[in-house]
N, C-alpha and C positions, 0 to 999 in steps of 0.2 A: 594442388593439394597446398591445406594447410599445417602449418609447423606448430607444433604445441612447446613449451618449454617444462620441462622434468628438472623438478628441483630435488635433489639428494643430499643428506646431512651425512659426513662422514668426520671422523675424529680426525686431527692433523696428522698422526703418523700415517693412516692411511691413504688419506690425499695424498700426501707427500709420497708414497709409493707408488700409486698411479701415476702422479706426474712425472716421477723419475723415468716409469715405465714407458709412457709416453713421451717424454723425450729422447729416450733411446731409440723410439722407433720412429723420431722426426715427426712426431704429430702432436698437435693439441689434446688436451686434456679431455675438452669435447668428441672431438674426433676418435680417439682412443675408447671413451666411452660409448659413443655409437656403435662403433664396429664391436665391440666385446658385446652390446644387447643385442644386435644383429647376428653374433655368432649365437649367443644363447638359445634366442629365439628359434633361430634353424634347427637345432638339436631337440628341442621339445618336441615329443610325441606330437603329430595332428590328430591322432585318433584317441578316443578315450580307450581304457581298458576293456571296458564292456562292447566297443564296437569292434575292437581288435578280437575279443574272443567271440563277437558273433560270426565275425569273416570264417574263423577257424572251425564253427560248427557248421555253416554254410558248406565249406569245401570237402568236410567229412562225408557230407551227404553224396558226393559223386563218386563213381566206382570208373577206374581206370584201369588200362592192360598194364601188368607190372610182369616181370620175369625176374628168373635170377640172376642176381647181381653178379657171381663170376660168369655166367654165360654172357652178359650184356658186357662186362670189361673186355673178356675175351674177344667180341664183335668188335668192339671198338679199336682193340688193339690190330685186330686181324685189317680193319678199314685202314687205320694211317699204315701199314705194311704195304698193304695193296697200291695206294695213293704215292709211297715213297719211289714203287718200282717204274710208276708211269713217268 
């Protein structure tokens, strides 16, 4: 894998804040920045709004059996109780 250099211009106060944060975490500024960028990338949605809406549209085309929520919760509770007795 080939490495690439990224240059970012910061004002002195911002750089000093990042440097102090990196030092508190016992890492270099470069490592702190790499970790921060990885974290930000991981939080970024991988699908566009259009792709997510299309997935919802497709899901609404399906029909699944449903039941009354109170009945389903009562069945679950009965199942737990029966399991506790055994």
